[in-house]
N, C-alpha and C positions, 0 to 999 in steps of 0.2 A: 487579211493581207497575206499574200503569198510572197515569200522571199526566195528569189532564184539566185543561183550561183552567178557571180559576175562574168560578163563576156570575156572570153580569152583565158578562162581558168577551167580546171577540170578536177572532179573528185576522183581519187584513186581508191576504188572499192576493194574489199577483200578478194573479190574474184579476179582482180588484176594486180594487187599489191605484191603477190608472190613473184611476178615477173620482174618488178623493180628490185626486189630483194635479191633475186638471182643475178640480175645485171650488175647491181652494186657489189655483190660478192666477187664477180668476175673482174670488176674494176680494181678492187682491193688486192686480189691475187696478182694481177698483172703489175700493178704499181709496186707491190712488195718485191717481185722478181727483179725489178729494175732499181730497187733501193730507194724508192720515194716514200716519204712520210706524210701522213695526213695533216692538213692545216685547216682550222675552222675559223672563219672571220664573221663579224656581225652581218645581219641581213641588210642593214642600212649604214651608210657612211655620210660624212659631210659632203655636200654637193660639190664643193671646190675640188675634192679629190678626183672626181670623174671629169670635171671641166678641164683640169690640168693634165690628168693622166690620159684619158681617152681622147681629148681634143675637142675644143668648142666649135670646130667646123664640121664635126661628124653628125650624121643623122641621129645617132644615139643620144648625144647631148642636146642637140637642137630640138628634136621632136619626140623622143621616145621615153624619156626618163620619168619615173614617178617621184616627184619632188614635193615635199611638204615643209611648211614653216612651223616651228614650235619654239617657244621661248626665244624668239628673235634669232633662231638658228635655222639654216637651210639644210635639210637632210634629204637623202635620196635612197630609195630601195635600189640595191645594186643591180645594174643592168648586165654586168659581166663579172668574172671572178678575179682577173689579174690585178686590177687597181687596188682592191682590198688586200690582196696578198702582198703587194709591194708596200703598201702603207704599214702592214704588220711587220714586214721584213725590216723596215727602217725603224719603226717605233720600238721594236723589241731587240734591236741591235743584232739581228741574226747574221749580219755581215761580219760580225766579230767571231763567229763560229767557223770551224773548218769548212772550206768551200770545196766543191760547189754545194749550195743549198738546194735540195731536191724535194719538192712538195707536190702533193695532189689534193684535190678537193672535189666533193660532190655537193652542189649547192642549188637552191632555188634562185632564179634571176627574174627580173621584171623589166619588160619593155612594152610601151604602148605603141603597137604597130599593126598594120593590116594583117588580118588573120589569113594564114596559109596552111596547107596541109603539113602537119607535124610542127607547126609553129604556134605558140600560145603566148599570151601576155604575162603569165607566170609559167616559166619553163624551168627545166633542171639541166644543169651543166656539169660535165666531168672535165676537169682541167688539170693540166700538168705545168709546172714551172721549174726551170733550172736557173739558179742565180750564180754568177761568179766566173763563168767560163766564156772566153772569146773564141775558143776552138770550135770549128765546125763539127767536131765529133759530138758536141752537145746537141746541135741541131739534128744530126743524124740519129742520135739516140732517142730524141723526142719523137721524130718521125717513125723510127723503128718500133717504139712502144705502141704508137697508134696503129701501125700496120699489124703488129702481133696481136693486139687486142681485137681489132676488127675482123681480121681473117680467122682468129681463134673462135669468134662467134659464128663463123660460117659464111661471112660476107666476103666472097672470093673474087667478085667482079669489080673491085675498086679501081679507080684511076687516081694516081697521085700526080697533081700538077704543082710545079715549083717555079719560083721566080726570085729575082733579087730586086728589091726596090731601093737599093743604094743606101748611102749614109749622108749626113749633112754636107760632107765635102763634095760629093758629086751631084747632089740634088739641085744645087744652085744653077748650074748650067742647064740641067734638064728643065727646071722650073721656068727659066726664061724661054727655052725652046717651045715648051708646051703653051705658055702664054701667047707667044707669037703665033702659034698655030690656031689657037682658039679666038684670038682677038677679033678677027673679021666677023665672027659670029656672036660677039659678046652681047649685043642687044637682043638676040634671039634665045639666049640661054635662060634657063629657069631662074627665078629669084634666088633660090638656094645656091645655085652654081655661080651666080654673079657675086654672091657674098663670099664665095670661096676663091674667086679668081685671083685675088692679090695674095691672100694669106696661105692658101693651100690648094693650088689648081689641080693637083693629082687627085683630090677628092672628086673632081668633076668626072673623072673617068669611071668612078664608082656610082655615079648618079643612076637612079632608076627611072628618071624622066625620059620618055622616048625621043624627044627632040635633042636633049643633051647627048644621048647615045649616038644619034645621027651625026651630030657635029663633032663627036669624038672619033669617028671612024677615020683611020689612017693617021691618027695622032702619033707624035714621036714616042718611042718606047724607052722606058727608064733603063732597060737592060743594055741599050746601045750607048748609054752615057755613064756607065759605071767607071769609077776610078780604079786604079790598079789594085788597091787593097780589096775592094769589093769584088772585082773580077776574080782575084785569086781565091777569095773566100767561097765564091759560088762554085768554082772549079773543085775546091776541096770538098764541098758538100756533095757534088755529083759523084766524085770518086768514092766518098764514104758510102753513099747509097748503092753504088755499084758493088762495093765490097760486101754490103749486107744483102745483096740480091733483091733489092726492092726496085721494081720498074717505075719509071717516072716520065713525065712529059714536061718540057720547059714551056711555060705559058706566060708570055710577057704581059697578058691582060690582068693577071692577079694583082690587085692593089691591096685588098683587105679593107674593112670598113672602119678601122680605128687608126688614129694618127700616130700611135706610138711605135709602129713597126719600123725596123731598119733592116737592111740586107735581106735575110731569108724571109720569104712568104710562101706558104704552101696551103693546099686544100686537098682533101680526099673527097672524091666525087663518086656518087652512085646514081644509077638510072632506075632504081627499083621503085621510086615514087613517081614515075612518069618522066617529067623533064629532068634534066641533069640537076642533081641536088647535092649541095655541100653537106657532107656528113661530119667532117672535122676540119677546122681551119686554125692556123696559127702562124708563128714566125718568131723572128728575133726582135728584141726591143732593148737595145744597148743603153739607151739614155733615159728610160722611164724612171728608174730609181733616182737618178740625179734630178730629173725634172720635178719629182714629188718632194725633194728635199733631202735625199740621202747621198751617200758617196757614189762616185761613178762605179756602176756594177753592170756588166754585160749580162744579158738574160735571154732566155728563149722558152717558148711554151706553146700550148694549144688549148682550144676549148671544143667540146663535143656535146651536142644536144641529145639528151636521153630520150625525149619523146619521139624525135625523128628516128633515132636508132631503133626503138621498139617497133615503129611502123615498118622499117626496112626488114627487120627480122620476120614480121608477120607477112609482108609481101613475098618474101622468099620461102615461106612455109617452114621456117626454122622453129621447131617446137621448144618452148621453155618448159622444163620438167615441173609438173605440179608437185607440191609438197605432199608427203604422206599424211593420211588422216591420223586421228589420235590412236594411241596404243590400246586404251581400254575405255569402254563406256560402262558405267555402273548403273544398272536398272534396279530400282527398289520398289517394294510393295508393302506399305504400312509404315507406322512411325518408328518402331524399333529397327527394322531394316534400314530406314532412311538414316537414322543416327549412326548405325554401324557403317553404312555406305560412305557417309561424310568422313568418318575417321579413316576408313580404308583408302579413300581417294587421297587424303592428306598424306598417308604413309607412302603410297605409290608415287605421288608427285615428288616427295622428298628424296626418293631413290632414282629420280630422273625420268619417270614415265610421264607421258602426256595422257591426262585423264579427263573425261567429261562425265558430268552427273546430270540428272534431270532436275531442272529448277522450275519446271512448268506445272508439276503435279499431274503429269500424264498417266494414263493407264499403261499396262505392260506392253500391249500391242503397239501403242503409239510410241513408247520409248524405244522399242526394238526397231521401228521404222526410222525414227530419228537417228539411232545409232548407225543404221545402214547408210543413211544420207550423209552422215558425218564421216564416212569411210573409216569407222572404227575397226581395228584389227580383231579385237575380242570384246565381247560383252559379258559382264559378270551380273547374273541375276540373283537378287537376294530377297527372299520373302520370309514370313514368320515361320513357315514349315521348315525351310532350309536352316534357319538359325537354331530351331529346336533340335534338328539332327546334327548340327555342327558342320554343315556343308554349304556350298554355294554352287550354282550352275554356271559353268564356263562355256560360252558359245563362241565357236570359231566362225567369224562372219564371212570368211572366204568360201567355206564349203558348207555352211549352215549345219554343222554337226555340233553336238553339245554333250557334256558329261558333268557329273557331280564330282566336286573336288572338296576334300576336307579343308576347312577354313585355315588351319595352320599350314597347309601345303599350297595355298593358292598363289602366293607370291613366287614361290619356287617354280610352280607350273607356268606362270606367265613369263617368268624370266627364261625358262627353258624353251 
């Protein structure tokens, strides 16, 4: 029986893992410059958290979650990062600490969805969250961090699209206007959109069904129904982005696929994967903490898929530096040299060197070939004759030169 990897997942082999390590280190460096601390939450949560937090009218909750029952409890592998961080923020009373709370995470997420380029059923997400600030400077900082991170990687042809999707105070009038616009086509809408018509008609604008998209053309725009507070907040955000020198385009069609967003919604778009592709998306969610059971806490954040990001870097020809090979390969011939080599390797590793030894019982020629393939900087050759003379042979793998070194001087020579 052959067991294959599940569809929508991917092995990250050693030939690729260094790219992930490099990218993750850049994430941590950028987050640290902005004062964000890492938070780690469980891979699964109670299903109710996502139904309440993300919204039970979203595609994510209705169609894409990996949910399982155990001991009469419904648990779900997390499809995104924000809800789990919100749960942790409440449960650990992080709201009692000095605000704003600034957190980042690098996590695996799980969604059962149609396979697309750069999109998998297990994927990895870099996320940022700021809790406690109603000021649009927080939104601008989140966007600024994403801008600095992406452009710092060399992705310079980004387009930032921003929108305001209002608040509960101004959505009521817009909801009625949108329902009035769509009502003549109600019978022709998809079953999913019919289910959203009464509870959350804005979700219909985010439908992937071609007919739904057709009936949504020319629909009223939320940005035209903003209350005075939301209008002022949106103007503040634009002023802050201007001050940061970040170019943007107001895009009234941005809705975002999760119910918890209020006011700011934004996307960074790249064309490096063919059709326009969202590299990073986020926005403000002032009522999510409250909806999950905590105190009123304004918040803003984003999520960024790492698989898609790596594909963009590849498409743009941006090379990720390969790690250096090991410092020393120890080649031995015979039992006594092998014992000496093991002790020598242990001593070198204790002093911070990366060391490889032959564990295959190869001959000298094969050991030297393996050392070369391992990108070893130096090879130390130890045989019975060398031990009798109190020396080892030190081979410089870059220029294929070698010399005999006294055993008590070898560490000094390698260090030099």
